[in-house]
C-alpha positions in Angstrom: -18.5 -71.7 23.9 -18.1 -75.6 23.0 -16.1 -76.3 20.1 -18.7 -77.7 17.5 -16.1 -80.5 16.2 -15.6 -82.2 19.4 -17.9 -84.9 20.8 -19.5 -84.7 23.9 -18.3 -87.3 25.4 -17.3 -91.0 24.5 -20.8 -92.7 25.4 -23.4 -91.1 23.5 -22.0 -90.1 20.3 -23.2 -86.9 18.0 -21.7 -82.8 18.0 -22.8 -80.2 20.3 -23.0 -76.7 19.2 -23.8 -75.2 22.4 -26.8 -76.7 23.9 -28.0 -78.1 21.1 -26.7 -81.6 19.2 -27.2 -83.2 16.1 -28.3 -86.6 15.8 -28.0 -89.1 13.1 -28.7 -92.8 12.7 -27.8 -94.7 9.1 -30.0 -98.0 10.0 -30.9 -101.3 7.5 -34.7 -101.1 6.5 -36.5 -104.6 6.2 -37.4 -106.3 2.8 -40.3 -104.2 1.9 -39.2 -101.8 4.2 -38.9 -99.5 2.2 -42.3 -99.1 0.5 -44.0 -100.2 4.2 -42.8 -96.7 5.6 -44.1 -95.2 2.3 -47.6 -96.5 3.1 -47.4 -96.2 6.7 -45.9 -92.3 5.8 -48.9 -91.9 2.9 -52.0 -93.5 4.7 -52.7 -90.3 6.4 -53.2 -87.9 3.9 -52.2 -84.8 6.8 -49.5 -87.2 8.5 -47.4 -83.9 8.4 -50.0 -81.7 10.2 -51.3 -84.2 12.1 -48.0 -85.0 13.7 -46.8 -81.5 14.2 -49.0 -81.1 17.3 -47.4 -84.6 18.7 -44.2 -83.8 17.9 -44.1 -80.2 19.6 -45.0 -82.3 22.4 -41.7 -83.2 23.2 -40.8 -79.4 23.3 -36.8 -79.9 22.2 -36.9 -81.0 18.7 -35.3 -78.1 16.3 -35.7 -80.5 12.8 -35.9 -84.0 12.2 -36.2 -85.9 8.9 -36.8 -89.2 7.5 -34.8 -90.1 4.2 -34.9 -93.8 2.4 -31.7 -94.4 0.3 -29.5 -96.8 -1.6 -32.1 -98.3 -3.6 -34.6 -99.2 -1.0 -32.3 -100.0 1.5 -31.5 -98.0 4.1 -33.2 -95.4 6.1 -31.6 -91.8 7.4 -32.8 -90.2 10.5 -31.5 -86.9 11.4 -32.6 -84.1 13.6 -31.3 -81.0 15.6 -32.2 -81.0 20.1 -31.6 -79.5 22.9 -29.6 -80.9 26.2 -29.2 -84.4 26.8 -29.1 -87.3 24.5 -30.6 -89.4 27.4 -33.6 -87.1 27.8 -34.4 -86.7 24.0 -34.6 -90.8 23.7 -36.5 -90.4 27.5 -38.8 -88.3 25.7 -39.3 -90.3 22.2 -40.4 -93.0 24.5 -42.6 -90.9 26.9 -44.1 -88.2 24.6 -44.1 -89.7 20.9 -43.4 -93.8 21.2 -46.4 -94.2 18.9 -45.1 -92.3 15.9 -41.7 -93.6 17.1 -42.4 -97.1 16.6 -44.4 -96.5 13.0 -41.3 -95.2 11.8 -39.0 -97.2 12.5 -40.6 -100.4 12.4 -39.8 -101.3 9.3 -36.1 -101.3 10.1 -33.9 -104.6 10.8 -33.8 -106.1 14.6 -35.9 -102.4 15.7 -37.0 -103.5 19.7 -39.5 -100.7 19.9 -39.0 -97.4 21.9 -39.8 -99.1 24.9 -37.4 -101.6 25.0 -35.2 -102.2 28.2 -32.0 -101.9 25.6 -33.3 -99.2 22.8 -30.7 -96.8 24.0 -27.8 -99.8 23.1 -29.7 -100.1 19.7 -29.3 -96.7 18.5 -25.8 -96.1 19.6 -25.0 -98.7 17.5 -26.6 -97.4 14.6 -25.9 -93.4 15.3 -23.1 -91.9 13.6 -21.5 -88.7 14.8 -21.4 -85.9 12.2 -18.7 -84.9 10.8 -19.3 -80.9 11.1 -22.4 -79.8 12.8 -23.5 -76.3 12.4 -26.2 -74.2 14.5 -27.3 -71.2 13.3 -28.6 -70.4 16.9 -26.6 -72.8 19.5 -27.7 -70.9 22.7 -31.2 -70.6 21.7 -33.4 -73.0 22.8 -36.7 -74.2 21.0 -38.7 -73.1 24.2 -36.9 -70.1 24.2 -37.5 -69.3 20.1 -41.2 -70.2 21.2 -41.3 -67.5 24.0 -40.0 -65.2 21.3 -42.2 -65.8 18.6 -45.6 -65.1 21.3 -44.0 -61.8 22.3 -42.8 -60.8 18.4 -47.1 -61.7 17.9 -48.1 -59.3 21.3 -45.9 -56.7 19.8 -47.5 -56.6 16.1 -50.6 -56.4 17.6 -49.5 -53.4 19.4 -47.8 -52.2 16.5 -51.1 -52.6 13.8 -53.4 -51.4 16.3 -51.4 -47.9 16.9 -50.6 -47.8 13.2 -54.7 -47.7 11.9 
């Protein structure tokens, strides 16, 4: 088992625990960017539920969150994902580019998720956590979804058997 307090390599930031990896960005917002981002996210009252299905298509994201802080001047993006850093960023560009561009469009000098130098831009703003814990370091999002399907099927059988 890998040591969760050791960065995976010198090229890509982030700690790993088993196959899970943490990802943390801290970026400066444009003047008025905090208000702009809040408006974009609030413009659709069903933003979270509407985008749940879109984000789920990536298939490796355990969680992610955006936090505006430092008197509305900076944005924190933090997530946990399965597998390889480069594949994670490639999936953002291929599967959820519009969502990513909306969220990061209020960040200083953000070039767009499909920009050829986006990975360099991300590395410039990514910080490695001091410590990373994952409750299930060897269980992927896909494993969890399969287990939930099995559980659902067993629940149906058990409910039928008890009636």
